[in-house]
A tleap script that builds the chain and sets N, CA, C and O, in Angstrom:
source leaprc.protein.ff14SB
mol = sequence {
  NMET PHE LYS GLU PHE LYS GLU PHE ALA MET
  ARG GLY ASN VAL VAL ASP MET ALA VAL GLY
  ILE VAL ILE GLY GLY ALA PHE GLY LYS ILE
  VAL SER SER PHE VAL LYS ASP VAL LEU MET
  PRO PRO ILE GLY LEU MET MET GLY GLY MET
  ASP PHE SER SER LEU ALA VAL VAL LEU LYS
  GLN ALA SER ASP GLY VAL GLU ALA VAL SER
  ILE ASN TYR GLY VAL PHE LEU ASN THR VAL
  ILE ASP PHE ILE ILE ILE ALA PHE ALA ILE
  PHE MET VAL VAL LYS ALA MET ASN SER ALA
  LYS LYS GLU GLU ALA PRO GLU PRO ALA GLU
  PRO THR GLU ARG ASP CYS PRO ARG CYS PHE
  SER SER ILE PRO VAL LYS ALA THR ARG CYS
  PRO ASN CYS THR SER ASP CVAL
}
set mol.1.N position { 18.289 19.767 -39.737 }
set mol.1.CA position { 19.396 20.686 -39.728 }
set mol.1.C position { 20.689 19.964 -40.123 }
set mol.1.O position { 21.522 20.540 -40.822 }
set mol.2.N position { 20.865 18.730 -39.691 }
set mol.2.CA position { 22.054 17.964 -40.058 }
set mol.2.C position { 22.101 17.744 -41.568 }
set mol.2.O position { 23.169 17.801 -42.178 }
set mol.3.N position { 20.937 17.493 -42.165 }
set mol.3.CA position { 20.868 17.263 -43.610 }
set mol.3.C position { 21.302 18.523 -44.366 }
set mol.3.O position { 22.032 18.434 -45.353 }
set mol.4.N position { 20.854 19.690 -43.905 }
set mol.4.CA position { 21.242 20.943 -44.549 }
set mol.4.C position { 22.742 21.174 -44.429 }
set mol.4.O position { 23.390 21.598 -45.386 }
set mol.5.N position { 23.292 20.894 -43.248 }
set mol.5.CA position { 24.729 21.058 -43.060 }
set mol.5.C position { 25.497 20.115 -43.972 }
set mol.5.O position { 26.509 20.503 -44.557 }
set mol.6.N position { 25.021 18.869 -44.098 }
set mol.6.CA position { 25.685 17.889 -44.956 }
set mol.6.C position { 25.667 18.364 -46.404 }
set mol.6.O position { 26.679 18.262 -47.097 }
set mol.7.N position { 24.527 18.885 -46.873 }
set mol.7.CA position { 24.450 19.397 -48.243 }
set mol.7.C position { 25.397 20.574 -48.438 }
set mol.7.O position { 26.063 20.682 -49.467 }
set mol.8.N position { 25.453 21.456 -47.441 }
set mol.8.CA position { 26.355 22.603 -47.517 }
set mol.8.C position { 27.813 22.154 -47.575 }
set mol.8.O position { 28.588 22.644 -48.397 }
set mol.9.N position { 28.177 21.226 -46.704 }
set mol.9.CA position { 29.569 20.780 -46.614 }
set mol.9.C position { 30.003 19.982 -47.833 }
set mol.9.O position { 31.185 19.973 -48.176 }
set mol.10.N position { 29.068 19.317 -48.488 }
set mol.10.CA position { 29.430 18.475 -49.622 }
set mol.10.C position { 29.380 19.210 -50.958 }
set mol.10.O position { 29.694 18.629 -51.997 }
set mol.11.N position { 28.994 20.463 -50.937 }
set mol.11.CA position { 29.042 21.219 -52.189 }
set mol.11.C position { 30.495 21.336 -52.614 }
set mol.11.O position { 31.392 21.407 -51.775 }
set mol.12.N position { 30.720 21.357 -53.905 }
set mol.12.CA position { 32.082 21.350 -54.431 }
set mol.12.C position { 32.938 22.501 -53.955 }
set mol.12.O position { 34.103 22.294 -53.616 }
set mol.13.N position { 32.395 23.715 -53.919 }
set mol.13.CA position { 33.236 24.859 -53.579 }
set mol.13.C position { 33.676 24.854 -52.116 }
set mol.13.O position { 34.754 25.362 -51.808 }
set mol.14.N position { 32.879 24.298 -51.209 }
set mol.14.CA position { 33.280 24.232 -49.801 }
set mol.14.C position { 34.427 23.240 -49.630 }
set mol.14.O position { 35.397 23.522 -48.927 }
set mol.15.N position { 34.314 22.094 -50.267 }
set mol.15.CA position { 35.375 21.085 -50.185 }
set mol.15.C position { 36.652 21.615 -50.838 }
set mol.15.O position { 37.746 21.434 -50.303 }
set mol.16.N position { 36.514 22.267 -51.990 }
set mol.16.CA position { 37.678 22.850 -52.656 }
set mol.16.C position { 38.357 23.889 -51.767 }
set mol.16.O position { 39.584 23.941 -51.686 }
set mol.17.N position { 37.550 24.713 -51.101 }
set mol.17.CA position { 38.109 25.729 -50.216 }
set mol.17.C position { 38.856 25.079 -49.048 }
set mol.17.O position { 39.937 25.532 -48.671 }
set mol.18.N position { 38.283 24.026 -48.481 }
set mol.18.CA position { 38.937 23.342 -47.360 }
set mol.18.C position { 40.273 22.745 -47.793 }
set mol.18.O position { 41.268 22.856 -47.077 }
set mol.19.N position { 40.293 22.118 -48.956 }
set mol.19.CA position { 41.544 21.549 -49.474 }
set mol.19.C position { 42.559 22.663 -49.710 }
set mol.19.O position { 43.739 22.509 -49.394 }
set mol.20.N position { 42.103 23.779 -50.261 }
set mol.20.CA position { 42.999 24.908 -50.502 }
set mol.20.C position { 43.599 25.463 -49.223 }
set mol.20.O position { 44.774 25.826 -49.190 }
set mol.21.N position { 42.795 25.530 -48.170 }
set mol.21.CA position { 43.294 26.043 -46.888 }
set mol.21.C position { 44.343 25.108 -46.303 }
set mol.21.O position { 45.371 25.564 -45.803 }
set mol.22.N position { 44.091 23.803 -46.362 }
set mol.22.CA position { 45.054 22.831 -45.824 }
set mol.22.C position { 46.357 22.886 -46.615 }
set mol.22.O position { 47.441 22.923 -46.033 }
set mol.23.N position { 46.250 22.891 -47.945 }
set mol.23.CA position { 47.458 22.941 -48.778 }
set mol.23.C position { 48.175 24.275 -48.585 }
set mol.23.O position { 49.404 24.321 -48.547 }
set mol.24.N position { 47.407 25.363 -48.463 }
set mol.24.CA position { 48.016 26.676 -48.234 }
set mol.24.C position { 48.783 26.732 -46.927 }
set mol.24.O position { 49.865 27.316 -46.867 }
set mol.25.N position { 48.231 26.127 -45.873 }
set mol.25.CA position { 48.937 26.087 -44.589 }
set mol.25.C position { 50.233 25.308 -44.681 }
set mol.25.O position { 51.261 25.723 -44.145 }
set mol.26.N position { 50.178 24.173 -45.366 }
set mol.26.CA position { 51.393 23.367 -45.529 }
set mol.26.C position { 52.421 24.110 -46.379 }
set mol.26.O position { 53.616 24.074 -46.087 }
set mol.27.N position { 51.953 24.783 -47.428 }
set mol.27.CA position { 52.856 25.545 -48.288 }
set mol.27.C position { 53.501 26.684 -47.501 }
set mol.27.O position { 54.684 26.973 -47.685 }
set mol.28.N position { 52.735 27.328 -46.631 }
set mol.28.CA position { 53.281 28.396 -45.797 }
set mol.28.C position { 54.388 27.899 -44.890 }
set mol.28.O position { 55.391 28.585 -44.695 }
set mol.29.N position { 54.211 26.700 -44.329 }
set mol.29.CA position { 55.259 26.125 -43.473 }
set mol.29.C position { 56.520 25.830 -44.283 }
set mol.29.O position { 57.635 26.057 -43.812 }
set mol.30.N position { 56.339 25.326 -45.497 }
set mol.30.CA position { 57.492 25.035 -46.358 }
set mol.30.C position { 58.251 26.318 -46.667 }
set mol.30.O position { 59.478 26.356 -46.579 }
set mol.31.N position { 57.518 27.372 -47.029 }
set mol.31.CA position { 58.173 28.638 -47.360 }
set mol.31.C position { 58.860 29.226 -46.130 }
set mol.31.O position { 59.970 29.747 -46.237 }
set mol.32.N position { 58.223 29.150 -44.970 }
set mol.32.CA position { 58.852 29.665 -43.747 }
set mol.32.C position { 60.154 28.933 -43.451 }
set mol.32.O position { 61.150 29.556 -43.085 }
set mol.33.N position { 60.148 27.625 -43.607 }
set mol.33.CA position { 61.365 26.852 -43.392 }
set mol.33.C position { 62.423 27.215 -44.426 }
set mol.33.O position { 63.606 27.319 -44.099 }
set mol.34.N position { 62.001 27.408 -45.672 }
set mol.34.CA position { 62.936 27.788 -46.732 }
set mol.34.C position { 63.606 29.118 -46.393 }
set mol.34.O position { 64.823 29.255 -46.518 }
set mol.35.N position { 62.813 30.088 -45.967 }
set mol.35.CA position { 63.374 31.403 -45.642 }
set mol.35.C position { 64.286 31.307 -44.424 }
set mol.35.O position { 65.403 31.824 -44.442 }
set mol.36.N position { 63.815 30.647 -43.367 }
set mol.36.CA position { 64.559 30.588 -42.107 }
set mol.36.C position { 65.814 29.728 -42.213 }
set mol.36.O position { 66.871 30.109 -41.711 }
set mol.37.N position { 65.702 28.556 -42.870 }
set mol.37.CA position { 66.788 27.578 -42.838 }
set mol.37.C position { 67.671 27.564 -44.081 }
set mol.37.O position { 68.805 27.088 -44.019 }
set mol.38.N position { 67.178 28.074 -45.203 }
set mol.38.CA position { 67.953 27.996 -46.446 }
set mol.38.C position { 68.356 29.378 -46.952 }
set mol.38.O position { 69.517 29.590 -47.304 }
set mol.39.N position { 67.427 30.307 -46.994 }
set mol.39.CA position { 67.691 31.601 -47.615 }
set mol.39.C position { 68.442 32.570 -46.698 }
set mol.39.O position { 69.422 33.184 -47.119 }
set mol.40.N position { 67.995 32.708 -45.464 }
set mol.40.CA position { 68.570 33.719 -44.583 }
set mol.40.C position { 69.979 33.390 -44.069 }
set mol.40.O position { 70.768 34.322 -43.913 }
set mol.41.N position { 70.348 32.136 -43.796 }
set mol.41.CA position { 71.726 31.894 -43.336 }
set mol.41.C position { 72.809 32.361 -44.314 }
set mol.41.O position { 73.763 32.999 -43.870 }
set mol.42.N position { 72.714 32.077 -45.627 }
set mol.42.CA position { 73.754 32.608 -46.523 }
set mol.42.C position { 73.741 34.136 -46.612 }
set mol.42.O position { 74.793 34.765 -46.723 }
set mol.43.N position { 72.540 34.730 -46.563 }
set mol.43.CA position { 72.475 36.195 -46.596 }
set mol.43.C position { 73.124 36.761 -45.336 }
set mol.43.O position { 73.871 37.737 -45.404 }
set mol.44.N position { 72.840 36.155 -44.193 }
set mol.44.CA position { 73.475 36.585 -42.944 }
set mol.44.C position { 74.979 36.406 -42.979 }
set mol.44.O position { 75.718 37.244 -42.462 }
set mol.45.N position { 75.442 35.314 -43.586 }
set mol.45.CA position { 76.879 35.065 -43.703 }
set mol.45.C position { 77.544 36.128 -44.568 }
set mol.45.O position { 78.632 36.607 -44.249 }
set mol.46.N position { 76.882 36.495 -45.670 }
set mol.46.CA position { 77.432 37.534 -46.545 }
set mol.46.C position { 77.469 38.893 -45.848 }
set mol.46.O position { 78.274 39.753 -46.206 }
set mol.47.N position { 76.613 39.086 -44.868 }
set mol.47.CA position { 76.567 40.361 -44.156 }
set mol.47.C position { 77.351 40.298 -42.849 }
set mol.47.O position { 77.078 41.063 -41.924 }
set mol.48.N position { 78.308 39.407 -42.769 }
set mol.48.CA position { 79.192 39.359 -41.612 }
set mol.48.C position { 78.722 38.450 -40.501 }
set mol.48.O position { 78.991 38.715 -39.329 }
set mol.49.N position { 78.027 37.389 -40.843 }
set mol.49.CA position { 77.610 36.409 -39.851 }
set mol.49.C position { 76.395 36.818 -39.035 }
set mol.49.O position { 76.249 36.387 -37.891 }
set mol.50.N position { 75.524 37.640 -39.598 }
set mol.50.CA position { 74.328 38.080 -38.876 }
set mol.50.C position { 73.286 36.972 -38.826 }
set mol.50.O position { 73.131 36.206 -39.777 }
set mol.51.N position { 72.581 36.898 -37.717 }
set mol.51.CA position { 71.405 36.037 -37.600 }
set mol.51.C position { 70.206 36.977 -37.586 }
set mol.51.O position { 69.939 37.641 -36.584 }
set mol.52.N position { 69.487 37.029 -38.700 }
set mol.52.CA position { 68.405 37.997 -38.828 }
set mol.52.C position { 67.312 37.815 -37.787 }
set mol.52.O position { 66.715 38.794 -37.341 }
set mol.53.N position { 67.044 36.582 -37.396 }
set mol.53.CA position { 65.963 36.363 -36.435 }
set mol.53.C position { 66.288 36.921 -35.056 }
set mol.53.O position { 65.385 37.110 -34.241 }
set mol.54.N position { 67.557 37.187 -34.782 }
set mol.54.CA position { 67.916 37.730 -33.467 }
set mol.54.C position { 68.063 39.250 -33.481 }
set mol.54.O position { 68.381 39.845 -32.451 }
set mol.55.N position { 67.837 39.886 -34.626 }
set mol.55.CA position { 67.941 41.339 -34.684 }
set mol.55.C position { 66.779 41.971 -33.930 }
set mol.55.O position { 65.622 41.620 -34.160 }
set mol.56.N position { 67.080 42.893 -33.038 }
set mol.56.CA position { 66.040 43.529 -32.234 }
set mol.56.C position { 66.558 44.844 -31.674 }
set mol.56.O position { 67.763 45.055 -31.535 }
set mol.57.N position { 65.625 45.711 -31.361 }
set mol.57.CA position { 65.922 46.949 -30.650 }
set mol.57.C position { 65.361 46.770 -29.248 }
set mol.57.O position { 64.155 46.597 -29.076 }
set mol.58.N position { 66.230 46.809 -28.249 }
set mol.58.CA position { 65.805 46.608 -26.864 }
set mol.58.C position { 65.328 47.946 -26.305 }
set mol.58.O position { 66.084 48.915 -26.235 }
set mol.59.N position { 64.060 47.975 -25.912 }
set mol.59.CA position { 63.484 49.190 -25.343 }
set mol.59.C position { 63.706 49.263 -23.835 }
set mol.59.O position { 63.904 50.341 -23.276 }
set mol.60.N position { 63.671 48.096 -23.183 }
set mol.60.CA position { 63.895 48.043 -21.738 }
set mol.60.C position { 64.601 46.734 -21.428 }
set mol.60.O position { 64.131 45.666 -21.821 }
set mol.61.N position { 65.708 46.805 -20.737 }
set mol.61.CA position { 66.488 45.620 -20.382 }
set mol.61.C position { 65.727 44.752 -19.383 }
set mol.61.O position { 64.889 45.241 -18.625 }
set mol.62.N position { 66.033 43.470 -19.397 }
set mol.62.CA position { 65.422 42.545 -18.439 }
set mol.62.C position { 65.969 42.824 -17.043 }
set mol.62.O position { 67.149 43.129 -16.871 }
set mol.63.N position { 65.092 42.712 -16.056 }
set mol.63.CA position { 65.542 42.902 -14.672 }
set mol.63.C position { 64.580 42.219 -13.720 }
set mol.63.O position { 63.369 42.224 -13.937 }
set mol.64.N position { 65.122 41.633 -12.666 }
set mol.64.CA position { 64.339 40.999 -11.595 }
set mol.64.C position { 63.288 40.030 -12.125 }
set mol.64.O position { 62.140 40.068 -11.683 }
set mol.65.N position { 63.654 39.179 -13.046 }
set mol.65.CA position { 62.742 38.157 -13.560 }
set mol.65.C position { 61.747 38.663 -14.595 }
set mol.65.O position { 60.921 37.891 -15.081 }
set mol.66.N position { 61.812 39.928 -14.935 }
set mol.66.CA position { 60.927 40.492 -15.961 }
set mol.66.C position { 61.685 40.467 -17.284 }
set mol.66.O position { 62.829 40.915 -17.369 }
set mol.67.N position { 61.031 39.940 -18.309 }
set mol.67.CA position { 61.691 39.837 -19.610 }
set mol.67.C position { 61.934 41.218 -20.207 }
set mol.67.O position { 61.262 42.191 -19.866 }
set mol.68.N position { 62.905 41.276 -21.101 }
set mol.68.CA position { 63.216 42.528 -21.777 }
set mol.68.C position { 62.090 42.888 -22.743 }
set mol.68.O position { 61.418 42.014 -23.292 }
set mol.69.N position { 61.900 44.176 -22.935 }
set mol.69.CA position { 60.928 44.678 -23.910 }
set mol.69.C position { 61.720 45.062 -25.143 }
set mol.69.O position { 62.615 45.906 -25.082 }
set mol.70.N position { 61.382 44.428 -26.281 }
set mol.70.CA position { 62.159 44.689 -27.487 }
set mol.70.C position { 61.273 44.645 -28.724 }
set mol.70.O position { 60.197 44.046 -28.727 }
set mol.71.N position { 61.756 45.295 -29.766 }
set mol.71.CA position { 61.121 45.238 -31.086 }
set mol.71.C position { 61.962 44.283 -31.920 }
set mol.71.O position { 63.100 44.593 -32.271 }
set mol.72.N position { 61.404 43.132 -32.231 }
set mol.72.CA position { 62.134 42.087 -32.952 }
set mol.72.C position { 61.968 42.271 -34.460 }
set mol.72.O position { 61.188 41.564 -35.097 }
set mol.73.N position { 62.703 43.218 -35.017 }
set mol.73.CA position { 62.546 43.492 -36.437 }
set mol.73.C position { 63.190 42.423 -37.314 }
set mol.73.O position { 62.871 42.345 -38.500 }
set mol.74.N position { 64.068 41.613 -36.785 }
set mol.74.CA position { 64.649 40.511 -37.559 }
set mol.74.C position { 63.614 39.444 -37.863 }
set mol.74.O position { 63.555 38.935 -38.982 }
set mol.75.N position { 62.795 39.101 -36.875 }
set mol.75.CA position { 61.707 38.142 -37.089 }
set mol.75.C position { 60.715 38.725 -38.084 }
set mol.75.O position { 60.205 38.017 -38.952 }
set mol.76.N position { 60.441 40.034 -37.952 }
set mol.76.CA position { 59.537 40.704 -38.890 }
set mol.76.C position { 60.101 40.654 -40.307 }
set mol.76.O position { 59.353 40.432 -41.260 }
set mol.77.N position { 61.402 40.855 -40.456 }
set mol.77.CA position { 62.042 40.786 -41.771 }
set mol.77.C position { 61.868 39.398 -42.379 }
set mol.77.O position { 61.557 39.278 -43.565 }
set mol.78.N position { 62.063 38.353 -41.587 }
set mol.78.CA position { 61.843 36.986 -42.073 }
set mol.78.C position { 60.393 36.793 -42.510 }
set mol.78.O position { 60.135 36.156 -43.532 }
set mol.79.N position { 59.448 37.335 -41.749 }
set mol.79.CA position { 58.033 37.204 -42.085 }
set mol.79.C position { 57.708 37.945 -43.373 }
set mol.79.O position { 56.920 37.454 -44.182 }
set mol.80.N position { 58.298 39.114 -43.578 }
set mol.80.CA position { 58.079 39.865 -44.818 }
set mol.80.C position { 58.608 39.082 -46.011 }
set mol.80.O position { 57.960 39.029 -47.056 }
set mol.81.N position { 59.775 38.479 -45.864 }
set mol.81.CA position { 60.330 37.677 -46.957 }
set mol.81.C position { 59.447 36.463 -47.218 }
set mol.81.O position { 59.226 36.103 -48.374 }
set mol.82.N position { 58.935 35.824 -46.160 }
set mol.82.CA position { 57.959 34.732 -46.323 }
set mol.82.C position { 56.786 35.197 -47.175 }
set mol.82.O position { 56.400 34.536 -48.139 }
set mol.83.N position { 56.226 36.347 -46.803 }
set mol.83.CA position { 55.058 36.865 -47.505 }
set mol.83.C position { 55.360 37.126 -48.974 }
set mol.83.O position { 54.560 36.776 -49.841 }
set mol.84.N position { 56.498 37.733 -49.259 }
set mol.84.CA position { 56.849 38.046 -50.647 }
set mol.84.C position { 56.965 36.769 -51.465 }
set mol.84.O position { 56.478 36.715 -52.594 }
set mol.85.N position { 57.599 35.749 -50.920 }
set mol.85.CA position { 57.743 34.485 -51.649 }
set mol.85.C position { 56.383 33.833 -51.861 }
set mol.85.O position { 56.096 33.355 -52.958 }
set mol.86.N position { 55.537 33.806 -50.829 }
set mol.86.CA position { 54.210 33.198 -50.971 }
set mol.86.C position { 53.368 33.983 -51.971 }
set mol.86.O position { 52.696 33.384 -52.810 }
set mol.87.N position { 53.393 35.310 -51.896 }
set mol.87.CA position { 52.616 36.130 -52.828 }
set mol.87.C position { 53.082 35.907 -54.259 }
set mol.87.O position { 52.260 35.829 -55.172 }
set mol.88.N position { 54.395 35.802 -54.467 }
set mol.88.CA position { 54.913 35.557 -55.814 }
set mol.88.C position { 54.499 34.177 -56.314 }
set mol.88.O position { 54.134 34.021 -57.479 }
set mol.89.N position { 54.554 33.180 -55.441 }
set mol.89.CA position { 54.150 31.826 -55.841 }
set mol.89.C position { 52.669 31.788 -56.202 }
set mol.89.O position { 52.290 31.164 -57.193 }
set mol.90.N position { 51.834 32.446 -55.413 }
set mol.90.CA position { 50.400 32.487 -55.726 }
set mol.90.C position { 50.168 33.230 -57.036 }
set mol.90.O position { 49.339 32.812 -57.844 }
set mol.91.N position { 50.887 34.320 -57.255 }
set mol.91.CA position { 50.780 35.055 -58.512 }
set mol.91.C position { 51.118 34.162 -59.696 }
set mol.91.O position { 50.413 34.176 -60.705 }
set mol.92.N position { 52.195 33.383 -59.579 }
set mol.92.CA position { 52.590 32.499 -60.677 }
set mol.92.C position { 51.546 31.410 -60.920 }
set mol.92.O position { 51.270 31.069 -62.071 }
set mol.93.N position { 50.961 30.858 -59.849 }
set mol.93.CA position { 49.928 29.825 -60.004 }
set mol.93.C position { 48.703 30.406 -60.692 }
set mol.93.O position { 48.165 29.799 -61.618 }
set mol.94.N position { 48.258 31.578 -60.247 }
set mol.94.CA position { 47.077 32.204 -60.857 }
set mol.94.C position { 47.356 32.558 -62.309 }
set mol.94.O position { 46.496 32.376 -63.172 }
set mol.95.N position { 48.549 33.060 -62.581 }
set mol.95.CA position { 48.914 33.406 -63.960 }
set mol.95.C position { 48.916 32.159 -64.842 }
set mol.95.O position { 48.429 32.202 -65.971 }
set mol.96.N position { 49.457 31.055 -64.340 }
set mol.96.CA position { 49.475 29.804 -65.107 }
set mol.96.C position { 48.061 29.285 -65.335 }
set mol.96.O position { 47.741 28.803 -66.422 }
set mol.97.N position { 47.212 29.383 -64.310 }
set mol.97.CA position { 45.831 28.921 -64.468 }
set mol.97.C position { 45.080 29.778 -65.480 }
set mol.97.O position { 44.307 29.253 -66.281 }
set mol.98.N position { 45.297 31.077 -65.451 }
set mol.98.CA position { 44.619 31.960 -66.402 }
set mol.98.C position { 45.085 31.714 -67.826 }
set mol.98.O position { 44.279 31.772 -68.754 }
set mol.99.N position { 46.359 31.442 -68.015 }
set mol.99.CA position { 46.842 31.172 -69.369 }
set mol.99.C position { 46.411 29.788 -69.840 }
set mol.99.O position { 46.246 29.570 -71.040 }
set mol.100.N position { 46.227 28.846 -68.910 }
set mol.100.CA position { 45.763 27.511 -69.290 }
set mol.100.C position { 44.287 27.523 -69.650 }
set mol.100.O position { 43.838 26.762 -70.507 }
set mol.101.N position { 43.545 28.386 -68.991 }
set mol.101.CA position { 42.119 28.486 -69.281 }
set mol.101.C position { 41.949 29.441 -70.451 }
set mol.101.O position { 41.921 30.660 -70.279 }
set mol.102.N position { 41.838 28.874 -71.628 }
set mol.102.CA position { 41.704 29.696 -72.822 }
set mol.102.C position { 40.273 30.204 -72.914 }
set mol.102.O position { 39.305 29.451 -72.811 }
set mol.103.N position { 40.185 31.488 -73.110 }
set mol.103.CA position { 38.862 32.067 -73.243 }
set mol.103.C position { 38.322 31.741 -74.627 }
set mol.103.O position { 38.986 31.947 -75.643 }
set mol.104.N position { 37.107 31.229 -74.636 }
set mol.104.CA position { 36.471 30.928 -75.901 }
set mol.104.C position { 35.963 32.228 -76.498 }
set mol.104.O position { 35.297 33.020 -75.831 }
set mol.105.N position { 36.287 32.431 -77.763 }
set mol.105.CA position { 35.832 33.635 -78.436 }
set mol.105.C position { 34.331 33.518 -78.681 }
set mol.105.O position { 33.861 32.499 -79.187 }
set mol.106.N position { 33.586 34.548 -78.328 }
set mol.106.CA position { 32.149 34.473 -78.568 }
set mol.106.C position { 31.861 34.443 -80.063 }
set mol.106.O position { 32.560 35.061 -80.867 }
set mol.107.N position { 30.819 33.714 -80.408 }
set mol.107.CA position { 30.456 33.638 -81.816 }
set mol.107.C position { 30.018 35.014 -82.275 }
set mol.107.O position { 29.340 35.734 -81.541 }
set mol.108.N position { 30.406 35.384 -83.496 }
set mol.108.CA position { 30.014 36.709 -83.970 }
set mol.108.C position { 28.493 36.804 -84.079 }
set mol.108.O position { 27.825 35.868 -84.519 }
set mol.109.N position { 27.974 37.937 -83.675 }
set mol.109.CA position { 26.530 38.146 -83.716 }
set mol.109.C position { 26.077 38.304 -85.161 }
set mol.109.O position { 26.840 38.720 -86.033 }
set mol.110.N position { 24.822 37.963 -85.386 }
set mol.110.CA position { 24.255 38.136 -86.725 }
set mol.110.C position { 24.292 39.621 -87.063 }
set mol.110.O position { 23.942 40.457 -86.229 }
set mol.111.N position { 24.710 39.952 -88.269 }
set mol.111.CA position { 24.757 41.373 -88.627 }
set mol.111.C position { 23.345 41.963 -88.685 }
set mol.111.O position { 22.395 41.307 -89.112 }
set mol.112.N position { 23.237 43.199 -88.249 }
set mol.112.CA position { 21.937 43.881 -88.291 }
set mol.112.C position { 21.854 44.841 -89.470 }
set mol.112.O position { 20.777 45.345 -89.792 }
set mol.113.N position { 22.984 45.093 -90.109 }
set mol.113.CA position { 23.003 45.996 -91.257 }
set mol.113.C position { 23.800 45.378 -92.389 }
set mol.113.O position { 24.623 44.486 -92.186 }
set mol.114.N position { 23.531 45.878 -93.591 }
set mol.114.CA position { 24.270 45.451 -94.782 }
set mol.114.C position { 24.434 46.662 -95.680 }
set mol.114.O position { 23.828 47.707 -95.443 }
set mol.115.N position { 25.254 46.519 -96.710 }
set mol.115.CA position { 25.475 47.623 -97.641 }
set mol.115.C position { 24.507 47.525 -98.808 }
set mol.115.O position { 24.203 46.438 -99.299 }
set mol.116.N position { 24.039 48.669 -99.233 }
set mol.116.CA position { 23.189 48.729 -100.426 }
set mol.116.C position { 24.072 48.438 -101.637 }
set mol.116.O position { 25.150 49.023 -101.750 }
set mol.117.N position { 23.649 47.543 -102.559 }
set mol.117.CA position { 24.492 47.218 -103.713 }
set mol.117.C position { 24.614 48.369 -104.713 }
set mol.117.O position { 25.516 48.356 -105.551 }
set mol.118.N position { 23.730 49.359 -104.641 }
set mol.118.CA position { 23.773 50.473 -105.600 }
set mol.118.C position { 24.579 51.658 -105.068 }
set mol.118.O position { 25.492 52.144 -105.736 }
set mol.119.N position { 24.233 52.124 -103.852 }
set mol.119.CA position { 24.887 53.331 -103.329 }
set mol.119.C position { 25.881 53.032 -102.215 }
set mol.119.O position { 26.570 53.938 -101.746 }
set mol.120.N position { 25.965 51.790 -101.790 }
set mol.120.CA position { 26.906 51.321 -100.766 }
set mol.120.C position { 26.706 51.962 -99.391 }
set mol.120.O position { 27.622 51.952 -98.569 }
set mol.121.N position { 25.532 52.512 -99.133 }
set mol.121.CA position { 25.252 53.028 -97.793 }
set mol.121.C position { 24.758 51.886 -96.920 }
set mol.121.O position { 24.299 50.862 -97.426 }
set mol.122.N position { 24.851 52.062 -95.625 }
set mol.122.CA position { 24.464 51.020 -94.680 }
set mol.122.C position { 22.955 51.039 -94.490 }
set mol.122.O position { 22.364 52.081 -94.206 }
set mol.123.N position { 22.325 49.843 -94.654 }
set mol.123.CA position { 20.874 49.720 -94.506 }
set mol.123.C position { 20.567 48.511 -93.634 }
set mol.123.O position { 21.394 47.603 -93.543 }
set mol.124.N position { 19.393 48.471 -92.983 }
set mol.124.CA position { 19.033 47.294 -92.189 }
set mol.124.C position { 18.973 46.032 -93.046 }
set mol.124.O position { 18.661 46.095 -94.235 }
set mol.125.N position { 19.273 44.896 -92.439 }
set mol.125.CA position { 19.298 43.621 -93.161 }
set mol.125.C position { 17.929 43.301 -93.744 }
set mol.125.O position { 17.838 42.770 -94.851 }
set mol.126.N position { 16.868 43.615 -93.017 }
set mol.126.CA position { 15.514 43.274 -93.463 }
set mol.126.C position { 14.934 44.269 -94.467 }
set mol.126.O position { 13.812 44.081 -94.937 }
set mol.127.N position { 15.671 45.316 -94.799 }
set mol.127.CA position { 15.146 46.326 -95.723 }
set mol.127.C position { 14.981 45.743 -97.120 }
set mol.127.O position { 15.797 44.941 -97.573 }
set mol.128.N position { 13.902 46.162 -97.801 }
set mol.128.CA position { 13.675 45.727 -99.189 }
set mol.128.C position { 13.937 46.862 -100.159 }
set mol.128.O position { 14.040 46.643 -101.366 }
set mol.129.N position { 14.045 48.083 -99.632 }
set mol.129.CA position { 14.329 49.239 -100.467 }
set mol.129.C position { 15.312 50.135 -99.713 }
set mol.129.O position { 15.150 50.356 -98.513 }
set mol.130.N position { 16.316 50.645 -100.400 }
set mol.130.CA position { 17.313 51.523 -99.789 }
set mol.130.C position { 16.677 52.880 -99.518 }
set mol.130.O position { 16.096 53.471 -100.428 }
set mol.131.N position { 16.770 53.397 -98.276 }
set mol.131.CA position { 16.177 54.703 -97.985 }
set mol.131.C position { 16.971 55.865 -98.593 }
set mol.131.O position { 16.471 56.988 -98.655 }
set mol.132.N position { 18.193 55.606 -99.038 }
set mol.132.CA position { 19.020 56.676 -99.598 }
set mol.132.C position { 18.848 56.821 -101.105 }
set mol.132.O position { 18.648 57.927 -101.609 }
set mol.133.N position { 18.926 55.694 -101.827 }
set mol.133.CA position { 18.838 55.768 -103.289 }
set mol.133.C position { 17.518 55.204 -103.814 }
set mol.133.O position { 17.281 55.240 -105.021 }
set mol.134.N position { 16.675 54.698 -102.962 }
set mol.134.CA position { 15.340 54.140 -103.237 }
set mol.134.C position { 15.352 52.968 -104.208 }
set mol.134.O position { 14.319 52.660 -104.802 }
set mol.135.N position { 16.472 52.316 -104.382 }
set mol.135.CA position { 16.500 51.140 -105.260 }
set mol.135.C position { 16.062 49.911 -104.475 }
set mol.135.O position { 16.215 49.849 -103.255 }
set mol.136.N position { 15.508 48.921 -105.204 }
set mol.136.CA position { 15.125 47.663 -104.572 }
set mol.136.C position { 16.389 46.870 -104.237 }
set mol.136.O position { 17.319 46.786 -105.039 }
set mol.137.N position { 16.400 46.294 -103.041 }
set mol.137.CA position { 17.567 45.497 -102.638 }
set mol.137.C position { 17.166 44.083 -102.304 }
set mol.137.O position { 18.017 43.269 -101.946 }
savepdb mol mol.pdb
quit
């Protein structure tokens, strides 16, 4: 069983997937930091000094050691912006990979028909006599 697991784990696509997941996680952290620390502060400043991560609708105030119940739509807004940036970056990577991978044009297939030299109608390549004008071809 260990041998089967080793063969499975060492196949190229499993290793590639693992590397992709690790790099994707790191990329997600970079984008989250970019949105939280670089992108949102100037946007908040332009909107009158807002801190988007603190935007919330309080449904029930805190009381007697019980935390407040709130809908934190500012954090959700940051997460949506994270997603849009990551989705756009993945789109650009896939687009670049697709344009780099040039599709090879398939070789043209052998023709199955040809024109009769007398009447110019289409006849099979292997024909020795035209079925339309009955001339030898």
